[in-house]
C-alpha positions as CSV (number, residue, x, y, z in Angstrom):
1,P,-0.4,-12.4,-13.2
2,K,2.1,-14.3,-15.3
3,T,4.8,-13.2,-12.9
4,L,3.2,-15.3,-10.2
5,P,2.3,-18.6,-11.8
6,L,1.4,-20.3,-8.6
7,V,-0.5,-18.4,-6.0
8,A,-2.5,-19.6,-2.9
9,V,-5.4,-17.4,-2.0
10,S,-7.7,-17.3,0.9
11,A,-11.2,-15.8,1.7
12,E,-9.3,-13.9,4.4
13,Y,-7.5,-11.7,1.8
14,P,-9.3,-10.2,-1.2
15,V,-7.7,-10.3,-4.7
16,Y,-7.8,-7.3,-6.9
17,E,-7.7,-7.2,-10.7
18,I,-6.5,-3.9,-12.0
19,D,-8.4,-2.2,-14.8
20,A,-5.6,-1.8,-17.5
21,N,-7.6,1.0,-19.1
22,K,-7.3,3.1,-16.0
23,A,-4.0,2.0,-14.5
24,E,-0.8,0.2,-15.4
25,P,-0.5,-2.8,-13.0
26,A,3.3,-2.4,-12.7
27,Y,2.7,1.3,-11.7
28,I,0.2,0.3,-9.0
29,D,2.7,-2.3,-7.8
30,L,5.4,0.4,-7.6
31,L,3.0,2.9,-5.9
32,L,1.8,0.4,-3.3
33,R,5.4,-0.6,-2.5
34,S,6.7,3.0,-2.2
35,A,8.0,4.2,1.1
36,H,5.1,6.7,1.4
37,M,2.5,4.0,0.9
38,K,4.2,1.6,3.3
39,V,3.8,4.2,6.0
40,V,0.1,4.8,5.1
41,L,-0.6,1.0,4.9
42,E,1.2,0.3,8.2
43,G,-1.0,3.0,9.8
44,L,-4.1,1.2,8.6
45,S,-3.0,-2.4,9.5
46,H,-4.1,-4.2,12.5
47,G,-3.5,-7.6,14.0
48,G,-0.1,-9.2,14.4
49,G,2.1,-12.1,13.7
50,T,1.0,-13.9,10.5
51,K,-2.4,-12.2,10.3
52,T,-1.6,-8.5,9.9
53,R,-4.3,-7.1,7.6
54,I,-6.1,-4.0,6.4
55,H,-9.9,-3.9,6.1
56,P,-10.8,-3.9,2.4
57,E,-13.1,-0.9,2.9
58,Q,-10.1,1.1,4.2
59,F,-7.8,0.0,1.5
60,E,-10.4,0.8,-1.3
61,A,-11.0,4.2,0.2
62,L,-7.3,5.3,-0.2
63,V,-6.8,8.1,-2.6
64,V,-3.6,7.7,-4.7
65,P,-2.0,9.7,-7.5
66,V,-2.9,8.3,-11.0
67,P,-1.2,10.1,-13.8
68,P,-2.2,9.4,-17.4
69,L,-1.4,5.9,-18.7
70,A,1.5,7.2,-20.8
71,T,3.1,8.8,-17.8
72,Q,2.5,5.6,-15.7
73,H,4.3,3.6,-18.5
74,A,7.2,6.1,-18.5
75,I,7.5,5.9,-14.7
76,V,7.6,2.1,-14.9
77,S,10.1,2.0,-17.8
78,L,12.4,4.4,-16.0
79,W,12.2,2.4,-12.8
80,Q,13.0,-0.8,-14.6
81,K,15.9,0.8,-16.4
82,L,17.3,2.1,-13.1
83,Q,16.8,-1.3,-11.4
84,G,18.9,-2.8,-14.2
85,Q,21.7,-0.3,-13.6
86,C,21.5,-0.9,-9.8
87,S,21.8,-4.6,-10.3
88,A,24.9,-4.1,-12.6
89,I,26.5,-1.8,-10.0
90,E,25.7,-4.3,-7.2
91,I,27.3,-7.1,-9.1
92,T,30.4,-5.0,-9.8
93,A,30.7,-4.0,-6.1
94,T,30.2,-7.6,-4.9
95,T,32.8,-8.9,-7.4
96,A,35.3,-6.2,-6.4
97,D,34.7,-7.0,-2.7
98,Q,35.3,-10.7,-3.3
99,K,38.5,-10.0,-5.1
100,T,39.7,-7.5,-2.5
101,R,39.1,-9.4,0.7
102,P,41.7,-12.2,0.2
103,I,44.3,-9.6,-0.8
104,V,43.7,-7.5,2.3
105,W,43.7,-10.6,4.7
106,T,46.9,-12.0,3.1
107,A,48.6,-8.6,3.3
108,L,47.8,-8.4,7.0
109,G,48.8,-12.0,7.6
110,L,45.3,-13.1,8.7
111,S,43.0,-15.8,7.5
112,D,39.8,-14.7,5.7
113,P,37.0,-15.1,8.3
114,T,34.4,-15.2,5.5
115,A,36.0,-18.2,3.9
116,T,33.9,-21.3,4.5
117,Q,35.4,-24.6,5.3
118,A,33.6,-27.9,5.7
119,K,33.2,-28.7,9.4
120,P,34.7,-32.1,10.2
121,R,32.8,-34.6,12.3
122,T,35.4,-34.2,15.1
123,F,38.1,-31.7,15.9
124,A,40.1,-30.8,19.0
125,M,41.1,-27.6,20.6
126,K,42.9,-26.5,23.8
127,W,40.6,-25.2,26.6
128,S,42.8,-22.0,26.7
129,D,41.9,-21.3,23.1
130,I,38.2,-21.4,23.6
131,D,36.6,-17.9,24.2
132,R,33.0,-19.0,23.8
133,W,31.3,-22.3,24.4
134,G,29.3,-24.0,21.6
135,I,30.4,-26.1,18.6
136,D,29.8,-23.3,16.0
137,Q,31.6,-20.7,18.1
138,I,34.5,-23.0,18.8
139,W,34.8,-24.0,15.1
140,Q,34.6,-20.4,14.0
141,S,37.3,-19.3,16.4
142,R,39.5,-22.1,15.2
143,Q,39.2,-20.7,11.6
144,V,40.5,-17.3,12.6
145,T,44.3,-17.7,12.5
146,A,46.8,-15.0,12.7
147,T,50.4,-14.7,11.8
148,P,50.4,-10.9,11.5
149,T,52.6,-9.2,9.0
150,Y,52.8,-6.2,11.3
151,P,53.1,-5.6,15.0
152,A,49.8,-6.4,16.8
153,H,48.3,-4.1,19.5
154,R,45.2,-4.2,21.6
155,I,42.5,-1.9,20.4
156,A,42.4,-0.3,23.9
157,D,46.0,0.7,23.3
158,L,45.2,2.4,20.0
159,C,42.2,4.6,20.9
160,R,40.3,6.2,23.7
161,M,36.7,5.1,24.0
162,G,33.9,7.5,24.5
163,S,30.2,7.6,24.3
164,G,27.6,10.2,23.7
165,G,24.0,10.8,23.3
166,T,21.6,12.3,20.8
167,P,21.3,16.1,21.3
168,S,18.0,17.3,22.5
169,R,15.5,18.1,19.7
170,A,14.1,20.8,21.9
171,I,17.1,23.0,21.2
172,A,16.8,24.1,17.6
173,S,20.3,25.5,17.4
174,Y,21.7,22.0,17.6
175,F,20.0,21.2,14.2
176,D,19.1,24.3,12.3
177,G,21.9,25.7,10.1
178,G,24.4,23.1,11.1
179,D,26.7,21.3,8.8
180,I,26.7,17.9,10.5
181,P,24.6,15.3,8.6
182,W,22.1,13.5,10.9
183,V,20.9,10.0,10.3
184,K,18.3,8.3,12.4
185,T,18.8,4.6,13.1
186,T,15.4,3.9,11.5
187,E,16.8,5.1,8.2
188,V,19.5,2.4,8.1
189,R,18.5,-0.9,6.5
190,G,21.2,-3.5,6.2
191,E,24.1,-1.0,6.3
192,V,22.4,1.1,3.7
193,I,21.0,4.6,4.3
């Protein structure tokens, strides 16, 4: 496809050409990358490392929903429109975050730990100021300076620590009809649910 001008292929992996009279290539791409299909394809895959694969016969035997071409085009168009909106929102959020961070750190009297500074060829520190050994760790700890605007306290003085566990799935009353939203750790990807 024109979107992939340079592609390396191998006899190990078959290449499919989609019949545009039957299916919109972008629709098939969306379909195969959907969460549902990822689960299906992961169930069929075997091997490991760099050679995870699915037998072509198994892949070709999959039954997938194929609406009329007009509906496929509409699905792709809507997806593209929403992706554009998502990109715009993400840019706005990133910009707001970048503007807000220095304001927050300055107000608290702290240096911005995300600000990058060129590492010099040499630098010195007192042994008493070194929490962790290693050039990168020492340099990073040197960058976090604090002249707090407000009184400083140990976290242990501000809260009581506790730990818990996941309620048993065997007891339905813990889950059915409750008003506590449950999230599995497998549903979290890069701080996003």
